[in-house]
C-alpha positions in Angstrom: -0.8 0.4 21.4 2.8 -0.6 20.7 4.9 2.3 19.6 7.5 0.2 17.7 4.8 -1.3 15.4 3.3 0.4 12.4 -0.2 1.8 12.9 -2.8 -0.7 11.7 -0.6 -3.7 11.7 -1.3 -6.9 13.6 1.3 -9.0 15.4 0.9 -12.5 17.1 3.1 -14.1 19.7 2.8 -17.1 22.0 2.5 -16.2 25.7 2.2 -12.8 27.3 2.6 -9.8 25.0 2.0 -6.9 27.2 3.2 -6.7 30.8 1.0 -6.3 33.8 1.2 -2.5 34.6 1.0 -1.0 38.0 1.0 2.8 38.5 2.5 4.0 41.8 2.3 7.2 43.7 4.7 7.9 46.6 4.2 11.1 48.7 7.2 11.8 51.0 6.5 14.2 53.9 9.2 15.9 55.8 9.4 19.3 57.6 9.8 22.3 55.3 12.2 25.1 56.1 14.4 27.7 54.6 17.2 26.5 52.3 19.8 28.3 54.4 18.8 26.2 57.5 18.5 22.6 56.3 19.5 21.4 59.8 16.1 22.3 61.2 14.2 20.7 58.3 13.4 17.2 57.3 14.1 17.4 53.6 11.6 15.4 51.5 13.6 16.2 48.3 16.7 14.5 49.6 14.6 11.6 50.9 12.8 11.2 47.6 16.2 11.3 45.7 17.4 8.4 47.9 14.2 6.5 47.3 14.6 6.9 43.5 18.1 5.4 43.7 17.1 2.6 46.0 14.1 1.6 43.9 16.6 0.7 41.1 17.5 -2.3 43.3 14.0 -3.7 43.1 14.5 -5.3 39.7 18.3 -5.6 39.9 18.4 -7.4 43.3 14.9 -8.7 44.2 13.7 -10.2 41.0 15.0 -13.5 39.6 17.2 -12.6 36.6 15.3 -15.1 34.5 12.1 -13.1 35.0 11.1 -9.8 33.5 10.3 -6.6 35.4 10.5 -2.9 35.1 10.5 -0.2 37.8 10.5 3.4 36.5 10.1 6.6 38.5 8.7 9.0 35.8 7.6 12.1 37.8 8.9 14.0 40.8 7.2 17.2 42.0 8.2 19.2 45.1 8.7 22.7 46.1 7.7 26.1 44.7 10.8 28.3 45.0 14.5 27.8 45.0 15.3 28.8 48.6 12.7 26.8 50.5 12.7 23.1 51.5 9.2 21.9 50.8 7.0 19.9 53.2 6.2 17.2 50.6 7.5 15.6 47.4 5.3 13.5 45.2 6.7 10.8 43.0 4.9 8.7 40.4 5.9 5.9 38.1 5.2 2.4 36.8 6.0 -1.2 37.6 5.7 -3.8 35.0 5.8 -7.6 35.3 4.8 -10.8 33.5 4.4 -13.0 36.6 2.2 -12.6 39.7 5.0 -13.7 42.0 7.3 -11.0 40.6 4.5 -8.4 41.1 4.2 -9.4 44.8 7.9 -9.1 45.2 8.0 -5.7 43.7 5.1 -4.4 45.7 6.7 -5.7 48.9 10.1 -4.2 48.1 8.8 -0.8 47.0 6.9 -0.5 50.4 10.0 -1.7 52.4 12.4 0.6 50.6 10.2 3.6 51.0 9.6 2.9 54.7 13.3 2.2 55.3 14.7 5.3 53.5 12.1 7.5 55.2 13.0 6.1 58.6 16.7 6.8 57.9 16.0 10.5 57.0 13.2 11.1 59.6 10.5 11.5 57.0 7.3 9.6 56.4 5.5 8.5 53.2 2.4 7.0 51.7 2.6 4.5 48.9 -0.3 3.8 46.5 0.0 0.9 44.1 -2.7 0.5 41.5 -2.4 -2.5 39.3 -4.4 -2.9 36.1 -5.0 -5.9 33.8 -2.9 -9.1 34.2 -0.1 -10.0 31.8 
C-alpha cells in the first residue's frame, strides 16, 4: 500500500522502502474538575497539549539529521462536556524509522518527554509503544 503509486503497479528500489512503524498510545491522567475552578484540578488536556508540542523535538533535536524519522500525534481524545476538565486524555500516533538505533532513540525520548512534562504539570501517564515489522 503506497498511496502515491497507481493501483496494480510494481516499484523496485535498493534498500529500505517502507519504514519501521510503531504505534503509540499515551494516556495522561490528572485530576478532573469544573472548568471554572482550574486551580483545584490537574488538567490532562493542558498537559497533553504540551506533550504534543514537546514530541516535535524528538525528530528535530534527538535524531541525526542524516537519518530519517517521523513522529506524528494523530488522535487526541479527552472530556465529554465543555465546562468540565476531564480526568484523562488519550493520545495516539505513529513513529517511523529506517534504523534500529533511531528507533531506540525515539522510544527513549518519547518516554522521557512524557514523564518530564507530566512531572511539570503534576499529572501522570502511561506510554505504550508497539513496533511492527522492521524497515
